[in-house]
C-alpha positions in Angstrom: 15.6 -0.3 -14.7 16.3 -3.8 -13.7 13.3 -6.7 -12.6 15.1 -6.6 -9.4 15.4 -2.8 -8.8 11.6 -2.5 -10.0 10.7 -5.0 -7.3 12.5 -2.9 -4.8 10.8 0.3 -5.7 8.6 3.1 -3.7 5.3 2.2 -4.1 2.5 4.8 -3.2 -1.3 5.1 -2.8 -3.4 8.2 -4.1 -5.4 9.9 -1.3 -6.7 13.1 -3.0 -4.0 15.0 -3.7 -1.0 13.6 -1.6 0.9 10.1 -2.2 1.0 7.7 0.9 3.4 5.0 0.8 2.0 1.7 0.3 5.3 -0.6 0.9 8.1 -1.4 3.2 10.7 1.1 0.7 8.3 3.8 0.4 7.6 3.7 4.2 11.6 3.6 4.4 12.3 6.3 2.1 9.4 8.6 3.5 10.7 8.4 6.6 14.5 9.3 5.9 13.0 12.7 4.3 13.3 16.1 6.1 10.1 18.2 5.6 9.5 20.1 3.2 11.9 18.6 0.7 11.0 18.4 -2.9 11.4 14.7 -4.5 11.2 14.3 -8.3 9.3 11.1 -8.8 8.9 8.9 -12.2 6.0 6.7 -13.2 6.1 3.3 -13.8 3.3 1.5 -14.6 3.0 -2.0 -12.1 3.4 -5.4 -13.4 2.2 -8.6 -12.8 5.4 -10.8 -11.6 3.9 -14.1 -11.3 2.6 -13.5 -15.1 6.0 -12.4 -16.3 7.6 -15.3 -14.4 4.8 -18.0 -16.0 5.4 -16.4 -19.1 9.2 -17.4 -19.2 8.1 -21.1 -17.8 6.0 -22.1 -20.6 8.8 -20.7 -23.1 10.5 -23.4 -21.1 8.0 -26.1 -21.6 7.6 -24.6 -25.4 11.3 -24.8 -26.0 10.7 -28.4 -24.8 8.9 -29.4 -27.3 11.7 -28.5 -30.1 13.8 -30.6 -31.7 17.4 -31.5 -30.8 18.9 -29.6 -33.9 17.0 -26.6 -33.6 18.1 -26.8 -29.6 21.9 -27.0 -30.9 21.5 -23.4 -32.8 19.2 -21.5 -30.2 20.3 -21.9 -27.0 17.1 -21.8 -24.3 18.2 -18.6 -23.1 18.1 -16.9 -26.4 14.9 -18.8 -27.4 12.6 -15.6 -26.2 15.2 -13.1 -28.1 14.5 -15.7 -31.5 10.8 -15.2 -31.0 11.0 -11.2 -31.4 12.7 -11.8 -34.2 10.0 -14.2 -35.6 7.2 -11.8 -34.6 9.2 -8.7 -35.8 9.6 -7.1 -32.1 12.0 -4.9 -33.0 13.2 -2.0 -34.8 15.9 -1.7 -37.6 18.7 0.8 -35.7 20.9 0.4 -39.1 21.2 -1.0 -42.4 24.2 -2.1 -43.8 25.4 -1.9 -47.9 25.7 -5.7 -47.6 21.9 -5.6 -46.6 21.9 -6.8 -43.4 20.4 -5.2 -40.3 21.4 -3.8 -36.4 18.0 -4.0 -34.8 17.0 -2.8 -31.0 13.8 -5.8 -29.4 11.3 -4.6 -27.6 12.5 -4.4 -24.0 10.1 -6.7 -21.9 11.5 -5.4 -18.8 9.2 -3.9 -15.9 10.2 -0.6 -17.0 10.0 -0.4 -20.7 6.7 -2.3 -20.9 3.1 -2.0 -19.1 1.1 -5.2 -17.7 -1.4 -4.9 -20.4 0.9 -4.0 -23.1 2.8 -7.2 -22.0 -0.4 -9.5 -22.0 -1.0 -8.8 -25.8 2.6 -9.1 -26.5 2.6 -12.7 -25.0 -0.6 -13.4 -26.6 0.6 -12.2 -30.4 3.8 -14.7 -29.8 1.4 -17.8 -30.1 0.9 -17.7 -34.0 4.7 -17.7 -34.8 5.5 -20.4 -32.0 2.8 -22.4 -34.4 4.6 -21.8 -37.5 7.6 -22.6 -35.8 5.9 -26.3 -35.2 4.6 -25.8 -38.6 7.9 -25.6 -40.1 9.8 -27.6 -37.8 7.3 -30.8 -38.1 5.5 -32.2 -40.4 1.5 -31.5 -40.0 0.8 -34.5 -37.9 3.3 -33.9 -35.5 3.2 -30.3 -35.1 -0.7 -30.3 -34.8 -0.2 -32.5 -31.7 2.7 -31.0 -30.2 0.4 -27.2 -30.6 -2.9 -29.1 -29.1 -0.6 -29.7 -26.4 0.8 -26.4 -26.4 -2.3 -25.0 -25.9 -3.5 -26.8 -23.1 0.0 -25.6 -21.6 -0.9 -22.1 -22.2 -4.2 -22.3 -20.4 -2.7 -24.3 -17.4 -0.3 -20.7 -17.9 -3.7 -18.5 -17.3 -5.0 -20.0 -14.7 -2.0 -20.2 -12.6 -2.1 -16.0 -12.8 -5.5 -16.3 -11.1 
């Protein structure tokens, strides 16, 4: 399921043993059904779209502090995958004889990860982001950038309330 499909998904509220449509797509869907028709549903945990968008805004801010030499090797649109690699947020699908590995990265899509899992995933990335800056800059510069990033992260969290 894509993020767009998730946003267009049918939402229902539980009322005892009944489900009541709680958004326009769900109301439209119910109105089109014949009485007595059986419908198969798949549960998908609700995710906060603001949090998801704010996460990528935050990563863009982090990326802006990286040196040009890094940006030349890792494009902005792949930075979040680079962080998955650093974090070990993948499973190895196949190991080749030469030692290289085929990996499947953990999906952060709406249908694959609950809101709580996503929040934990984001929190767990901070140490890897900080280590990256200590690798790329001397300690004094890295400390200064990380201090700024921590302020940006606080702003990121405040935007969600």
